[in-house]
N, C-alpha and C positions, 0 to 999 in steps of 0.2 A: 382273340381272345388271351387273353396270358394263360397260361399252366395253371396256376394258384393266384388269380387278380383283389390286385389290394381293395378293402373291403370300407377303407377309412378313401376315398380324397374327392375332388373338388375335381380332376383333370382326365378326360378321355384322353383326348392322347398328343402328344409330341410329337411335330416334325418338322422336318426345311422344303424348302425348295429354290431354287438355287438361279431359277429363270422363272419367269409368267405363275408368275403367290397364284390367276387368278384360274387359271389353266389346273393348279393343282387343285385347290377349296373347289372344284367345277369334278375331280373323277372324285369327293370324298364323300363332296354332298347324293352322289352315285350316279350322273350323265357321264360315262367315263369314253373311252376309247377303248379299245380293244385290246389289253396284255398288259394293262396300263395298271397299279393296283390300285385300292382306294375304299376308306373305309364304306362304302354305300348307304350313306344316310341316311336317302329317300329308300331305303328298302326293313331298316328299323329303328329307328326312329320315332320316329311320328304314335306306333304303336304301340310303346314309354313313355311318352310325353317327352323328349327328351328336352330344353332348354339349352343351348349351347351362346358363347358366349369365346368368342374371336378376339386374340392377343395375336400379333400380326406386330415379326417388326421388322424394316429393311435399314441395309445396309449395304453400302457402297461395291461394286465388280469384287474391286481391288484389296475386299475383308477375302471371298467367300471359298480361299483352301482354309479362312480361319473355323469356317458356321459349321463341315461334316465332326470336324476331336470335338464343338463342347456342342455339339445333341446327347449324346448318350450321356454327360456326367448332367445334361438338366433332367434329364431324359429319369432317371438314377432317383436326381433333387428331387423330383414332383411329385415323381408313382403316380403317372398314367394307365391308371383303367386298361389301355392299348396298346399299344408296339412293343417296338427296341426293350428293351435296360439289359 
């Protein structure tokens, strides 16, 4: 969690996966492999009755080099509760 989390946001997290988006979601749900970090939603989301709506955008592999530089500005604009900024 951020040191000073935003109090008025409906965005939980902004992230990317260059390969295997299904595997990345699996990790964030809390079904992970050792050494891979994720949100671990299975551990805490049910307790607060969290309802999720996923927005997934898929890009051609040729665009891969452009995705990482866009992640931080997008996170800053959306101001998610958890994640980089």
